N, C-alpha and C positions, 0 to 999 in steps of 0.2 A: 530873633534874627531869622529872616526868610531862608528857605532852602534854595541853594543855587541851582540854576538850570544846567542839566548835564548834557554835554555834547560828545559824541563819539567821533574820534578823529582816526582815520585809517592812514597809516604811513607817517613818516617823520615830517613835521611842519617845516616849511621854509622860513627864512627870516621875516618876510613880509607877513606870512600867516601868523607868526608868533606875535608880531606887533599888533595885528588885528585882534588877536585873542586877548592881548594885554589891555587893549583899549576898552574891552567889554566890561572890565571891572570884576569885582568879586561876585557879581550875580551869576557868572558863567563858570562852570567847572568842566574842564576838558579831560577826557580820558583817552590816552593814545594807545593804539594797538598796531602791531607791525603789518598785519595782513587782513584781507577781507574775511577769511575763515575765522581768524581770531576774533574779528568784530562780530561775526555771527554768534560765536560762543558767548561773547559778552552780552549781546542782545538777548540771548536766551535766559540770562540770569538777572539782568538789570534793565530798567526803563531809561530811555534817553529821549531828549527833546528833538534831537537832530543828529544827522550823520554827515561827516565831512570826509571826502576821499580826495587825496591829492593826486596830482597828475601821474605819478609813478604807478598808481594802482587803479587807474581808470579802466584799463583793459580787463584786469582781473574782476573789477566790479561789474563790468559789462557782462562777463561770462556768468557770474553768480546771479546777476539780475535776470539773465535769460533763464537760468535754472529756476529762480523763484517765480518767474512769470509762467513757467510750465509746471509748477508744483502740482497742479491738479492731475497731471499725467502720473507723477510719482505716487500721488495719493491713492490712485485707483489701481496701482500695480498689485498683483496677487502676492508678491514677495514683500518682505519688510526691507525698507531702504532707510539707512541711517547715516548721519555724519557724526563722527566721534573725534574728540580731541585726544591729545597724547595721554590723558589721564583716564581714558575709557569713558569719559562723560559724553552723553548724547547732546549734540548741538541741535540736531533736527532729526525727526523721525516721521515717517508717513503714517497713513491711517492703519495699515496692516500691523505696523510696529506697535501702535497704541492699542490695537485690539489684542495682540498677543500679550502685552504687558498689563492689560486690564487697567490702563490709566488714560485719563483725558489728555494729559500732556506729559511727554517724556523728556522734554528739554531740561537739561541740568541734572538728569538722573544718571547714575552709573549704569552702564550697559548690563552688567551681570545682575545688578539689583532690579533693573526693569524686567528681566526675565526670571526673577525669583530664584537667583543663585543656581543656575543650571550646572550639571556635571559636564566637564569637558572630556569627551571620549577620544579625542585625537583625530588625525595623527599628530597635529601640532597642539600641544597643551598650553601654549601661550601665543595664540594666533595674532593678537594685536601688537604685542611687543615685538614678535618676529617680523611682522610686516613693516613696522616703523624702523627697526634696527637694520633690517636687511634691504629695505626699500624695494619690497617685492610683494606680490599678492600671496596670501596664505589662505588655506582652507582647513576647516575643522568641523567636527560634529559635536553638538550639544544635546544633552538629555535634560529636558525641563520637567516640571511637575505634570501630573495627569498623563504620564507615559507619552509625552510629546517629544519629538526629535527635530532638531534644526540643523541645517547645514549652513555654516557662516563663511562668506568670502570677504576678506578684508583687503582693500587696495589702498596703498598710500596716495595721498594727494600732494603733489609737489608744488612748492610755493617759491616764486622768484621775488625776493625781498632785498632791495639795495641796502648796503651798509652805510650808516652815517656815523662818522668818527666822534661827533660831539653829542650823539644821542643820549648817552648815559648821563652827561652833566648839564644838559640843556636846562636853562632857567627861563620859564615863561611866566610873564606876569599873570597873576590870578589863577595859575594852574597849580593846584596843590601838589606837593611832592608825594610820590607814591601813587598818584593817579594813573601813571603809565602802567599797562598790564604787566604783572609780575613775571610773565613768561618771556618778556622781551630779553633777548640775549645780551650779555655784557658787551661793552664797547670793543670794537675790533674783531668780534667773532663773525665769521662768514656764515650767512644763512642762505646762500644761493642753492636752490634745489633741495634743501633739507626738508623731508616730510614731517609735518607736525599734526596732520589730520588723516583720518581714515574714512573712506567711503565703504560702508558695510552693506552687503546684501544678505538678507536672512531668508532662507527657504525652508518651509515645513516639509520634512522628508519622513514624517511619522509613518505614513502608509507604506512607503518603500521598505523602511527598516523593519517595521512590524511584519511585513510580508516575508522578508528575508528570514527573520527570526522564526516565523511560523513554518517556513519551508525546512529550515534546519531541524525544528522540533518534529515535524512530520517525518522527515528522513530518519531521525533518531528513533522515533516511535516505531517506524517500519522495521528497523534493525532489531528492536527489542521484542517484536511480536512473537517470534519463535526462538529467541536467543536464550537457550537454557544450557547450563553446564552439564557435562556428561554425568556428573554425580546426581544432579536433579533428574535428568532423563531416565537414569537407571532405576529410580524409585517410582516412576510414573507409568501407568498403563497407557495404551494408545488412546483409549477413551478419555483419560484424564488430560492427555496432551491436546486432544481436539477441543475439549471444554476450556482449557487454559487459553488456547489460541482464540477461540470465539470470545472469551471474556476480555482478552487484551484488545481485540479489534473493536469491541463495543466501547471499552473504556476510552481509548484514544479518539474514537469517532465522536463521542459525546463531550469529553473534556477538552480536547484539542481543537476539533473542527466545529464543535458546538452544534452537531446534528443530533436530534432526539429520536427521529423516526428513521430506522435503519432496516434494510432488507438486503441480505446477501444470498445469492443462489449460485450453485455450482453446476456446470454443464456436464451432463452424462453423455459421453461421446457415442456410446453404442445406441442410444435411443434419441438423442437430441433434447431430452428433458432437462429442465432447469430445476434442480433439486434444492429446496430451501436449506440453508445452513444457519443463518441468523435472521430473526424477524422480531424487531422491537418497535412497538407503537403501531403495528399493522393490525387490521381487523383479523379475527380468526379465519374468516372466509378468504381474505386476501392472502394470508400466510399459507393456507392450504391449497390455494388455487393451482391447478395444473397448468404449467407454462412450458413452451418449447422454444427453441432458438429459431424462430420464424419471423420474417419482417411484418407479417400481417396476422391479425387475429390473436396475438399474444401480448398485447400491450407494449409499452415502452421497453420493458425488460426483454421481451422476445426480440424486438427490433434491434436493440443494442447488442444482444448476444449473436444475432444473425449477421449484423453488419460490422461489428467491432468498432462502432462509432458512438461517442458520447451523445447524450440527448438532454438538453435543457428545456424543461417544460415550464414556461412562465405563467401560463393560465391553464391549469389542469381541467377546468370545467368546460373549456372550449376546444381542447386538444383531442382530435379523433383517435390518437394512439393510446391515450391515457386510460388505464383501468384503475378504479378506486383502490387505494392502498390503506391509508389511514383515514379516520373519520374527519370529514371537512377539509381534506387536502385541497389546496389551491395552486400549488406549484411543486415540482419535483426535479430531481437531478439524478441521472443514471449514467454510470460509466462502466465500460467493460473491465473485467479482471483479465489482464493480458500477461502472458508469460511467453517470452521469445516469439512475439508476434502472433501467438495463438490465444484465442479467447477460451478461458477456462471457467468463466462465470460472469456474474454481474453484481454491481454494487449500487444500490438505490437508496436515496434519502428523499424525504418529503416534508412539506411544511403547510400549516393552515393559512399562511399568508401568501398572497399573490406576488409574484416576482421576487420571492425571498432570496433566490440564489443568483450570484453574479458570476462573471467570467473568472474572477479570482477563486471563488468557491469551486468552480469547475476544475481549475488548475490544481488546487489543493487536493481535491478528491481523486483526480487522475493519478497524481503522484503517490498518494496514500494507497490507492488501489493496486498500483504496481508492486508496492511492498507487500500488500496483503496477498497478492497472487504468488509472489516469491515465497512467502511464508507457507502458504497452502501447498505449493509445490514441494517445498522441503518436507512438510508433514507427510505428503503423499509418498515421497521417496522413503521416509522412515517407515510408513505403513507397509510399502512394498518390500522393503528390506526385511522387516520383521516377518511379513507373510512368507516371503521366499525362504527365509532362514527356518521358520517353523515347519513349512511344508517339506523342506528337505529333511528336517529332523524326523518328521513323521514317516516320510517315505523310506528313510534309512532304517527306521524301526520295522516297517512293514517288510522291507527286503530282507532284513536279518532274521525275522521270525515267521513270516507268512509261508514261505516255501517249506521250511522245516516242519511247520505244523501240518501243511498239506501232506508231507511224507508220513507223519504220524497217522493222519486220517486214512491215507491210502493203505498203509500197512494194517491198521486196525480193521478196516473194512475187508481186506483180503483174508485176514485170519478169521474174522467173524463169518465170512461166507463159507469157509471150510467146516466150521464147527456148528453152524445152524442145524438144529435137529439132532445133534449128538451130545453136546455139553451145554445145556441151558445156562448154568452158572457162569461159565466162561464167556458165553455170548453176552450175558448181562453186564459183565465187567467190561467187555470191549465196547459195549454201547455207552457205558458211563465214561470211558476214555474218549469216545467220539464227542459226547456232549461237553466234556470238560475242554477238549481242544477247541471246539467251536465257541465255547464261552470265552476262552482266552482271546480268540480272534475278535470277538465282539467287543471285549474290553479294550483291546488295542485300538479298534476303530473309534470307539467313543472318546478315548483319550486324544486320538488324533484330531477328531472334529472339535474338541474343546481347545486344543492348543492352536490349531490353525485358524487365523481370523478369516472373516468372510472375504477380505480382499485377496486372499490367496487363490480364490476361485475365479476363473474367467467370467466376465459379466454375461457373455453370450450363452454360457451354459448354466446359469443360475436356475432356470426353469427345469432343466434336465436334472440338476442336483436334487431339487425338491421331489421330482417324480420318481427318480431311481433309488432314493434312499431306502435301504432295507431290502432291496431286491436280491434274491439269491441267484448267483451266476456260477455256472460250472464251465471251466475252460479246459478243453482237452487238446493237448498239443505236446509232441515229444521235445520241442525246443524249450529249454529252460528260460531263455530270454523272453519268449512270448508269454510263458506262464508268469514270470516276474513282472513284465509290463502290464499284464492284465490286472494284477494286484495294484500296481502303482497308479494306473489310470482310472480304473473303475472304482476302487475304494475311495479315491478322492471325492467321488460324487455319491458316496453313501452305500454303494453296493457291497454285499457280503460275497467275497470271491473264494471259490475253492478250485483246485486244479487236479488234473489227472494226466498220466504220461501216455496212456494208450486206451484203446476201446474197452478192454477188459476191466481196467480200473474204473472207467467211466460208468460201465453197467453196474458195478458194485456200489459206486458212490450214489447212483440214482436210486438203487434199492434201499439205501440207508438214509436217504434224505430227500428233500423236495426243492426243486429249482425252478425259477421263473424264466431263465434263459440258459441254453447250453450252446457254447461256442466250440465248434469242432474243426480241427484241421482236416483238409480233404484226404490226406494220406497219413494214416496212423501205422505204427509198427506192426500191429496185429490184424488190422482190418481197415477198410476204407470208410470214409464218412457216411457213404450210403448204407454200408452194412451195419454200422453202428445205429443209424436211424431205424433200420428194420428191427434190430435187437431191442431198442428202447421202446418201439411201438408195441412190443409184446407185453410190456409192464406199464405203459402209460397210455392214457386215452388220447392225449394230445401232446406231441413232443415239440417244445418251443426251441427247435434247433436252428442254428445258423452255421452254414459251412464257410470256412475260411480257406481261400485259395489264392494263389498268384495267377497273373495272367499267363496263359499258355495252353498247349494242346492237352485235352483231357482224353487220353487214349482209352481209358476204361469206361468212358461216358458216365462217370460217377455223378456229375451234376445233373445230367439228363435223367438218370434213374432216380436220383433223390427227388427231383421235382415231380416226377411221375408218382413217387411214393408220398407226396404231400409236403415236401420242403418248400418253404416260401421265401426264405432269405438267404442271400449270398453276400459275403463280405470279402472284397478283393484286397489282397495285400499288395503293396503297403497301403494301409488305410490311415486317414486322418482321425483325430480324436472325435471330432463332431460326427463323422461317419459311424464310428464305433458306438457312440452314445445313441445316435438315431436308430441304429440297427437293434440295439438292446431294447430301446423303447418300443420298437415295432413288435417284437416277439414277447416281451414281458407283459403280462396283464396289468394294465394301469387302471385303477379304480376310477370310474366316472368318465373314462375316455374310450372312444370307439377305437378298436384295433385298426392300425394302419395297414393298407393293403400291400 
C-alpha cells in the first residue's frame, strides 16, 4: 500500500472543505493544527506535500510569511533568535543559534539541549514557564560550557484562534483519527489570546560578565595586598612586610591580570627620582635605569609620573617616548600609582606583541594600581609609625641618660683638674671613669641607630647624617633645655655630643678630650663666648667654635671681638635643624671636603 500524501491544514476546516478532503480518498492524509505557529512546529518535525490555511488564519499567515520572507535579516543578526513552543522545543532558530549550539539544524531540538544543558543563574530560574504562565517578557542569565554566558529574553507570542464547538468530534472522510495535533485544546475551551509560543532572543554577555568578575577579583586582590592580622604583623619586620607586599603585587599581576613583564617605581618627592620597587622581566639595564618624573627624556614612565596620565603604547618600536624595558618589547601599558589625587609612583607592563593591550587592560590596571597605591601608603604609614615610635624611644633614652652622664663627665674632669700633678693614681682612675662614661654613651648611640629605621631620618638630611656620623661636638650653654636639645638633634645624625654648663667646665672638657665642633652660648655664667675662645686658643691650634646668640644688641661687642680673634661662625637663635647641621658641617673637619667659608 502506497504512503498517503500528507497535507497540513491550519485552522478548523469548514463543511465544504471537509467534503473536498473526503473526495480525495485514502491517498491524502490531513493533519489539522489550530494556528500558524503550531503549523511551523509541525513543519519542523515532519514533511508535508502542501499547506492549507483557511480564511480565519490568512492574516496570521500573511504576517508569518513576511517574517519568513525577511528571514535573511534574522539570519544575520549578531544575537540568537529562536521560536519555541510550550515544551521548550525550538521551532526555528537563526544562524547565530546554530553556531552556538554547534548544530546544522536546531528545529525540533529542546532549547536547553541545544545549548548543552546550561546552568540557569537567574534572576528567573524558569524563564520560559514564567513567560507563558504570566504572559509577560522574562529575562535570565545562563552559563554554558567553555565559560560562556548568555542573557535570554523570552516574549510570549499571542495567538487569536476561534473556537469550534464540533472540532473535537469532527469526522472527515479519509482523515485518520489522531491526525489532528495533540496540543489542540478540548472542545469548548477558549483559546483567545492564550500564548503557546515564545520568541526568544539570546545574547552573548560573556565579555561583560567576565569583565565584572575580573573587576571584583581585582578589587578583592587589592584588599588582600596588605591585609594582615595584627598577630601576623607583630611577627614580621618592616622588611618582611615590604617583601610580602611586593610578592602579593607580583602574584596578582601575573595570575589575575596575566601580565608577565612588570615594573613598579615609587616617586621620591625630595628629588623627583623614580625608585625601582618591583622589576620582573625587565633587562638589568632597564631595571637600574635612572628615571625622574619629567615629561621628556625619561621615557613613558617619567611622562606618566609627571602628568598623572596613563599611557598606552601600541607600537613601542615607533613611539618616541618609549625606552626599552624588556627584550623585544613591542607594546607597553603604564599607569600612575595615585593616592588621593597625588602621584606616588608608576606601574608599567610590557609585551613582545604589538597592540597587546586593550582599553579593558587599561581599566583593569588603573583599578589595580589604585589598590596598590593604597597598600603602599598603608605600608608607608606603618613604617612612619614604627620609625616615629622607635625614634621617640631612642630620644627618651638619650634624654634620660645623656645629661646625667654629662654631669659625671663634668664632675670627673673638674676633680681630675685639681689632682693633676699631685695624685697620679687618682687621676688615672678618673680618666678610666671618663672613658667608661663615654663608652656608655657610644653604646647608647649604637643601639639607637640600630633600633631606628632609616625612615625616621628626614630625607633632606641623609647626606648630613653620613658626613656628621662620629663627629665629636661640645655644647656649652647654661640652659638645660639647650643642652638636652643638642643631644636629641645632633645624636640623631650620628654626632657624639657632650655638654658643659659654663666656660670653666668647657676648658676642662677640652683638655680631657678632642672635639670637632664647639657650640658656645654668647653669655656664660663665668665668662663671655669671646673670653672662652681666647682661653681655648691657649691650648688649641685651631678652635672650631660657633657662637650661639639671639638677635639683639651686643653691648660688650663680644661678636665683633670674637670675629677679630678668628671666629668664623655665628648661629642665631632660634635656629632651624638644617641651619644647625649646616653650621656644624662648616666647622667640623669633613674628610675629602673643602671647608666651607
